[in-house]
C-alpha positions in Angstrom: 171.1 257.7 36.4 174.2 255.7 37.0 173.6 255.7 40.8 170.5 254.6 40.8 170.2 252.1 38.3 173.4 250.5 41.4 171.0 250.9 43.9 168.4 248.7 41.7 170.7 246.2 41.2 172.4 246.0 44.9 171.8 242.4 46.6 169.9 244.7 49.2 167.5 245.3 46.9 166.8 242.5 45.1 166.9 240.4 48.4 163.9 243.2 49.4 162.3 242.4 46.2 162.1 238.5 46.3 160.9 238.7 49.9 157.7 240.5 49.0 157.4 239.2 45.7 157.5 235.7 48.4 155.3 237.2 50.8 152.6 238.0 48.5 152.2 234.6 47.2 151.6 233.3 50.4 149.6 235.7 51.2 147.4 235.4 48.3 147.1 232.3 49.0 146.0 232.2 52.7 143.2 234.7 51.4 142.3 232.7 48.6 142.0 229.8 50.8 139.9 231.6 53.5 137.6 232.6 50.8 137.3 229.2 50.0 136.6 227.9 53.1 133.7 230.8 53.2 131.8 229.7 50.2 132.6 226.2 51.5 130.3 227.2 54.7 127.8 228.9 52.9 127.1 226.1 50.2 126.6 224.1 53.3 124.6 226.8 55.0 122.4 227.2 52.5 121.8 223.9 51.7 121.1 222.9 55.1 118.5 225.8 55.2 116.8 224.6 52.0 116.9 220.9 53.6 114.7 222.5 56.4 113.0 225.3 54.7 111.3 222.8 51.9 109.4 219.7 53.4 108.0 222.7 56.1 106.6 225.1 52.9 105.2 221.8 51.6 103.9 221.4 54.7 102.4 223.7 55.9 101.1 224.8 52.2 99.7 221.7 51.4 95.6 222.3 52.9 95.0 225.4 52.0 96.4 225.1 48.9 94.6 221.8 47.9 90.8 223.5 49.5 91.6 226.8 47.4 91.5 229.0 50.1 94.7 231.5 49.3 93.2 234.1 51.9 95.0 231.2 54.5 98.1 230.1 52.5 99.0 233.8 52.4 99.0 233.9 56.5 101.1 230.6 56.6 103.4 232.7 53.9 103.8 235.4 55.4 105.0 234.1 59.0 107.0 231.3 57.2 108.8 234.5 55.7 109.0 236.1 59.2 109.8 233.2 60.5 112.4 231.2 59.0 114.1 234.5 56.8 112.9 233.4 53.6 113.5 236.1 51.1 110.2 235.5 49.1 107.9 233.2 48.3 105.7 232.1 45.5 102.9 230.4 44.6 103.0 229.1 40.7 99.9 227.9 38.8 100.8 225.3 36.3 101.4 227.8 33.0 103.3 229.8 35.7 101.2 232.7 36.5 101.4 233.9 39.9 98.6 232.5 41.5 100.6 234.5 45.5 102.9 236.1 46.7 104.9 237.1 49.7 108.7 239.3 49.6 107.9 239.8 45.9 106.7 242.7 43.9 108.6 242.3 40.4 106.6 241.7 37.4 109.2 239.1 36.2 110.0 235.8 38.1 112.8 235.6 39.9 115.3 232.9 37.2 116.1 229.4 39.5 119.9 229.1 40.1 121.7 225.7 39.6 124.5 226.2 41.8 124.3 227.5 45.7 127.3 229.7 44.0 125.7 231.1 41.4 125.2 235.1 41.4 121.8 236.2 39.2 121.3 239.7 38.6 117.9 240.5 39.6 118.9 238.4 43.3 122.2 238.4 43.5 121.9 237.4 47.7 119.5 235.2 47.4 119.1 231.7 46.4 116.0 230.7 44.2 114.8 227.1 43.9 111.3 225.1 43.8 109.3 222.5 44.9 106.2 220.9 43.8 103.2 221.0 45.8 101.5 217.8 45.3 99.3 215.4 47.4 97.6 212.4 46.3 98.9 212.5 42.4 97.3 215.9 41.9 99.6 218.8 41.4 98.7 221.8 42.8 100.9 224.6 42.4 105.5 225.0 42.4 106.6 227.3 45.3 109.2 229.4 44.4 111.1 230.9 47.3 114.5 232.5 48.1 116.9 231.4 51.2 119.2 234.5 51.9 122.6 234.4 51.7 123.7 238.2 52.1 125.1 237.2 55.9 127.7 235.0 54.4 128.6 237.1 51.3 129.4 240.1 53.5 131.5 237.6 56.1 133.1 236.9 53.3 133.1 240.6 52.0 134.9 241.3 54.9 137.3 238.9 55.3 138.9 240.0 51.8 139.0 243.4 53.3 140.6 242.4 56.1 142.9 239.7 54.4 144.0 242.3 52.1 144.5 245.2 55.1 146.2 242.2 57.4 148.2 241.9 54.1 149.0 245.3 53.6 150.2 245.8 57.1 152.5 242.9 56.7 154.1 243.7 53.5 155.3 247.1 55.0 156.1 245.6 57.8 158.7 243.0 55.7 159.4 245.6 53.9 160.8 247.6 56.9 162.4 244.6 58.1 164.0 243.8 55.1 165.1 246.8 54.8 167.3 246.9 58.1 168.4 243.7 58.0 170.1 243.9 53.9 171.7 247.2 55.7 173.0 245.1 58.2 174.4 242.0 56.0 175.6 245.3 53.4 176.9 247.4 56.4 180.0 244.2 56.0 180.3 244.0 52.5 180.6 247.8 51.7 183.5 247.8 54.2 185.0 245.4 52.5 184.5 247.1 49.0 186.1 250.0 50.5 189.0 248.4 52.2 189.2 246.8 49.2 189.6 249.6 46.9 192.2 251.0 49.2 194.4 248.2 48.9 194.5 248.5 44.9 195.4 251.9 45.6 198.9 250.7 47.4 196.9 251.3 51.2 198.3 248.0 53.0 197.6 248.6 55.9 193.6 248.9 55.5 191.3 246.4 57.7 188.1 245.9 58.5 186.2 245.4 62.0 185.3 241.8 62.8 182.0 242.5 64.7 180.0 239.0 63.8 180.6 235.0 63.6 178.4 234.8 61.0 179.7 234.6 57.1 180.2 238.4 56.5 182.6 237.9 59.5 183.8 234.9 58.5 185.0 237.1 55.5 186.1 240.2 57.1 188.7 237.6 58.9 189.2 235.9 55.9 189.9 239.8 53.7 192.0 240.6 57.1 194.6 238.0 56.0 194.8 238.1 52.9 195.3 241.8 53.4 198.1 240.9 56.1 199.9 238.9 54.0 199.6 241.4 51.0 201.6 243.6 53.4 203.7 241.3 54.5 205.0 240.4 50.9 204.8 243.6 49.7 206.7 244.8 53.0 209.3 241.7 51.8 209.7 242.9 48.6 210.3 246.6 49.2 213.2 245.6 51.6 215.0 243.3 49.4 214.4 245.6 46.7 216.5 247.8 48.9 219.1 245.6 49.8 219.5 245.4 45.9 220.1 248.9 45.4 222.2 249.5 48.1 224.5 246.7 46.6 223.9 247.8 43.6 225.2 251.3 44.7 228.3 249.1 46.3 229.3 247.4 43.7 229.1 250.6 41.7 231.4 252.8 44.1 233.9 249.7 44.2 234.6 250.0 40.4 235.1 253.7 40.4 
């Protein structure tokens, strides 16, 4: 248990955790920014689609609806539905009764979306909007239609999945890289620790190899210099102590 706690409190572990957290934050920001860009493209594309389809529907359906020819109106609606990629087209009377529809079979009408990025429970992949069909001061009906967002929604989901996968792989590679780098950095520190423990036990001749010119190498060189100075001091003390004992023994012999 003690070794486990030591491992969790080691410099190597702290460096790895700090780098992984920083990488996860960076990857999260990149993924979020990518999704935001996709959403911006989605909104712009749907707006452009509505701007093209809305006047086309009004222009193509004005005469058939004004003359009450809903058979012709449905043929026009079928043509626009298939050629323009519209999810559905519904002609609504002023009392919201369905006059004619293409691509819509539900009894309840789809709810209008306030914003393009809003997702309806009934039509989550469609932007539901409407326009009024009027001519010469007369309002004939309301055209409710849905512009598909499915391709862009799928693109956003695919982007999120790919970004998450790439982010996971990068984090794994980063962990492996940091483990190797942490081992390389802390290896020199471990040698210094063992050498310091040896000196405390009286082994003043211990030295550590200086294999790099970085901060760890400079620290190792400084340790060797300190160890050599300590060894010289201890040697001098021992020589002085030996001389003192020799003089003391000689004086004792003279007294006898």
